[in-house]
N, C-alpha and C positions, 0 to 999 in steps of 0.2 A: 621529341620529348612530349609526354602527356602532362598537361598542366591544367590548373583550375584558374579561370579568369578572376582578377582581383582589381578593384578600383585603382586608378592611377594615383600614385603617391602613397599607397598603403604599404607599410613596411612588412616584409615577409618574415614571419617568425623563423628563427634558425632551427636546424635539426637538433634533436635532443636525445641523448642516450642515458638511460638510467640503468646502471649496471646490475642493480639488484632491487627487485620489487617483491615484497612479501604479499602473498594472496590473503585477502581478508576473508575469503570463503573457506580456506584451508591454510592455516598459518604454518603448516609444515612445508608448504610449497613456495618456491621462489623462482623468479624468472628475470631475464634481462629484457628491457623495453626500449625500442627505438621508435621515435616519432620523426617523420621526414620533414624537410624544410617546408614551411608554409602550413604546417598542421594547425587547424583550428576546429572548433566544434560546429562550424557553419555548413559543413558538407559531410558526406560519408566517405570513408576510406577503406580500401581493401586491407586485409590483415593476414599475415603469414605467421604460423606457428612453426618454430624450428625445434625438432626433436633430435638432439644429439644422443648417440648411443652410450655415452659416458657422462652425460649431464654437463658437458663443457659449453655452457650457454653462450659465452662471448665468442668462442671459436666459431660456432655455427652461425651466430648472428652476423659476425663481421664478413663472412663469405657473401652475404646477401645485402650488406649495408649500402654499397655503392648503387646497386640496381634499385633498391628501395628508395633511396634519396632521389634518384632520377625520375622514377615513375610515381612516387607519392604513395608508398606502402608503409603501413605500420608493421613492425616485427616484434613478436614475443618469442623468446628462446628460453626453454626451461633448464634449470639446474638439477632437475629430478628425474629426467628420462633416462632409461637404461635399456641395454640389449642383453640377450643371453640369459634371460630370467623370466619370472612370471609376469603377467600383463599388468598387475596392480599398479606398479610405479608409473607406468605410462598413462594408464587410465586416470590416476589421481592428478598427474601433471596436466593432462589435456582438460580435465574438468575444471581445474583451477584457472587455467587461461580462458576457458569458455566463460567462466563466471565473471572474469575481469572484462571481457568483450561485451557481455550482456549488460554490464553496468555502465557502459560507455556508448550511448546512442550514436555517436559520430562514426562508429565502425559499422561497415556494411555487413549485415548478417547473411547476405547471399554471396558474399565474396570472401569466404574463409578458405585459406590455402594451408596445406601441410607439407613440410619438408622433413624427410628423414633419411638417415644413412645406415646401411647394413640392416640390423635387426629393427631399428626404428623406421626404416623405409617400409618394411613389411607391416609394422604397426600402423603407420600412416595410411597405408592402403586399406587396412581393416577399419580404421576410424572413418575413412571416407565413406565406406559402405554404411556404417552405423549412423553417420550424420548426413546421409544423402539428402540433398536439397539445400544444405548449408555449405558443404565443401565443394568449391568450384574447381579445385584441381589439386594434384599431388605432385611433388618433386621427390622421386624415389631414387636414391643414389646407392649403388653398390648392394642392392638387395631387391628381391621381387618375391611374389607369392607363386606357388604352383597353382595349376588350374583347379578350380572347384566350382560346382554349381552354387550360385549365390555370391561368388567372389566378384571382384571389381569388373572383370571382363563381361560377366553376364548382368551384374547389377546395373551397369551403366551402358549396356548395349544400345547403340544408335542414339545415345544421348549427347547432343552437341553442346550442352551446357557444362559438361564435365571434361577435364583435360588431364592427361598423364604425361609428365616429362620424366623420362628415365635417363640415367647417366651412370657410367662406370669407367674406371680407369682401365687402360690397356693391359695393366698387370694385375687387375682385380680378379680374385678367384671366383667372384660372383658375376663376372662380365657376361657370360653366356646366358644366365638366367634373366638378366635385365633385358637383353635383346630378345629373348624368347617371349617375355611378357609383352613387349612392344608388338611383336608379330601377332599375338593373340588379340590385342586391342585393335590391330588392323582388321582382323577377321570379324570382330564384333562391331566394327565401325564406331569405335570410340576415338575421339581426337587424341593424337599422341605425337610426341617427338622423342627420339632417342639419340643421345650424343655420347661419343667416347672422348675421353681426354687422356693425355699422356700421364701415366702415374699408377701407383698401386691402389689398394683398397683404402679409400679416404674420401673426404668431401672434395668436390671439384674446386678449381681455382675460381676467384671472384668473377672473372669474365664469363665463365660458363654459367655460374649462378645468376649473373645479370641477364644472360641470354634466356635462361629459364623464365625469369620474371617478365621479360619482354614478350616471350611467346605466350605466356599465360594472360598477359594484358591483351594481346591480339585475340586470343580465344574468348576472352570475356566480351569483346566487341562482337565477334562472330556469333556467340551464343546468346546475345541479348542481355548480358549482365551489366553492361555499361554502354554509354553512348558511343557511336561510331565516330572515329577521328580519321577521316579519309586521307588527310595529308600525312599523318603519322604512319598509317598503314602503307601508303605508297612509298614513303621513304624507307621503311623497313623492307618492303618487297624489293626495292632497288638494291639494297645492301645484300639481301640474301641471293638475289640473282648474280650479283658480282662475285659473291663468295663461291657459289656453285661453279661459275665459269673458271675461277681461279683454281679450284680443286681439279677440274678437268684438265686445265693447262699443266698442272703439276703431275698429272698421271695418276691422281688418286681417284680413279673412276668409281670405285665402290662408294666412297664418301660423296662424290659428286651426284651419283644417281640417287642415293638416299636423300640428299638435300633437294634435288629436283623433284622427286616424288612428294616430299613434304610440302614444297612450295605449291605443287599442284593441288594438294588436299586443302591447304590453308587459304589460298588466294584464288580459288576457282572463279570468283565473281569479278576478278580484275583482269582485263585483256592482257596486261603486261606479263601475266604468269604463263601465257601460252609458250613463251620461249622455253621455260623449264619443262612444261608438259610435253612439248615436242622433242626435247633433247633426251629425256629419260628413256623412252623406248629405243632410240637410236643407240644409246650407250649399252642398253641391255642386250642388243643384238651382237655386240662385240664378242668374238671368240675368246679374247683375252679375259674379259670380265666374266664370261660364262665359266671359264676354267678357274678363275679366282673364287667365284662363289661356290663352285663345287668343292673346292678345298676348304672353304669356310664351313660348309655343311659337314664335311668329314670330321673336321676338328671339333665342331660343336657336338657331334655324336661321341667323339672320344671323351670330351669333357663330361658329358652325361654318363658315360660308362664309368669313368673314374668316380663320379659322385655316388654311383651305386655300389662300387666295389670297396671304397674306403671303409664304410661301416662294417663290412664283412671282415676286412683285414684287422681292424681294431677289435672286433668281437673275438676273432681268433686269438689275438694277443692277450685279451683278458681271460680267455679260457685255458691258456697254458699254465701248467703247474708253476713254472718259474718264468720270470720276465724273459722274453726272447732276447738273444744277443743283438748287439747294435748292428752287426753285419746282416743277420737274418732279417731284422726289421727293415733295414734300408733296402734290402733286396726285394722284399715283398712289396714295398711302397715304390719301387723303381726309381729311387732317388738319383742314383748315378746315371741311369739312362736318361732321365728327364734333364739332369744338369748338362749332359753332353749335348742334347738337342737344344737346350736354351742358349747355348753358346754359338749357335749358327746365325749370328747377326740379326738382321731385321726381317727374317722370313716369317710368314704366317705361322709355320710350325714352331719356330723358336718362341714367338710371342705366346702361343698356346701353351707350350711347355712351361714358360715362366708362370703362367696363371695356375697350371696344375701343381707346380712346386709350391706356389703360395698357398694353395688349399691344403696340401700336405703339411706345410709348415704351421699354419694356424691350428690345425688339429693336434699336431705334436707339441706345440708350444703352449697351447691354452686349453682346448676342450678336453683332451685326454688326461693331462696332468690334473686339471681341476677335478675330474671325476675320480681319479685314483686317490687324490688327497682327501676328498670327501669321504672315501671309504677306508681311510687309514692305511694307504699303501704308498708311502713316499718313495720307496725303492723303484716301484714300477713307474711312478710319475717321473722320477729322475731319468729313467731309460728313455722315455718319450722326449724329454727335454734335451738329452744328449743327441738324439736323432735330429731334433729340430735345429740344433746348433751346427749340424753338418750342412744345412741348407742356407741359413742366414742367422743374423744376430737375434737373441732373445730380448724383447723390448716390452715396454708398457706394462700392462697387467700381468703378463707372463712372468715378469721379474718377481712379483709377489709369490707366485707359485714356485719358482726356482728357489727362492730363499727358504721356503718351507720344506721343499723336497731335499735340500742339502743335508738334512739331519741324517739321511741314509747314505750319503756319498762315501765312496772309497777314495783313497788317495789318487788313484788313476782317474776317477771321474772328476774329482776336483781339478786335476791338471787339465783335463779335456775341456772343462767349462771355465777355465781361467779367463777373466776379462769380461765375461757375460754380465751385463747389467751393472758393471762397475763393482761387482761383489768382491770383497776381500776374504770371504770365507770365515768371518768372525761373527759369532752370535747368530748363526744361520737358523737356529731353531726358535727364535723369538717371535715368529710371525704366525704361529698356529692359530691363536685366538682371533687375530685380525682377519686371517683367511676365512675362518668359519663364519664370522660376522658378515664378511663381504659377500660370500657366495651362498648364504642360506637361501633355499628355494622352497616355495610353497606351490602346491598344485591347484589351489583355489583360483577360480576365474572371476573377474570383476568387469567383464566387457559390458554387462547389463547396466553398469553405473554410468556409462557415457550418456550425456544429455544431448538431445537434439535442439535444445533451446526453444 
């Protein structure tokens, strides 16, 4: 545990959670605020901005609360951040939190961290470049940026003071892009970690979020952003070595070698790390692991191919005079084929198929219906939602779209969609105005509004 020394007998202030703080710089902005145990104005504290893609401030904050309490981090989590829209809401949210930080000298201006999920993971990476010199690291979950000159891979090339922690669920349709970005950071010699967790597209569980903060604390020491605590580092190194050995014992060789190589990068100056640096090449020489990694590469290429083909299929559907039949749409999207592959237990190919199905589902349940409804085509939106229901339940924001699209439903379509979103098929047309308010999009950009402090 990383702690601050305090005179004997001094009472440690308890942790404090303020569920809603209104920004004085921009009164339209609110955020949740967490102060760790022992917080005082006598020292400087690292601060984490959590950017949830639906503005669920407490949900995002609570994922990091345990780690923040243990390490002594302040957390601000916005109620105003959004994904799948223009950049202005996220810019305004970050600016409001920056203003609060700047008004509190006890927060370390060189140790600002950003955590985002899905679209806000991409936004966080963009903010890190805009605020270079202040952002010490990014936790990017379930989303990454494609390569571009001036992007984070090149902006932070060989910069040991910045760190990227990527994470994705094993069923996340953005799984491959997260790992691909980590590989690019490896190439440009940017400190990185990438971790998978069991689950779909979502925030990781608290233990993974705590590991992310632990690793960023380590990188702050290695990058000179905070004092070195050799005892803490050695304890963490011992734990990571034990975890890598256990992964190897369980036959999870790919996970073991990934962790061994990470240990080699992060603990190169500690002799104890030699155990991992020696073990990784030996594991890589294994024919079993070589075959496994060849299959991983093949499936990653298939994932990339699907990502390129889906927009073409949906463009074809939009160009048709009439909405394609459910069977035709399902066939072009290979839904049945992917479902059969996904049923093959715990194989790599089955896991990949589940991610591909998840990508098809999110397009059918959300992105395509949203676009059709915005253009006044509820019947076409409903066809997409019908196809989505053959893959999995319609949930969350997609339920808003389903309720609006049901104005065009036939009796057969209502029967096929029975039970989705708990809808009883009454007053289905009463959501049009709410929908248009929720999804109104502007093309204007406000990235230039971000302040560097």
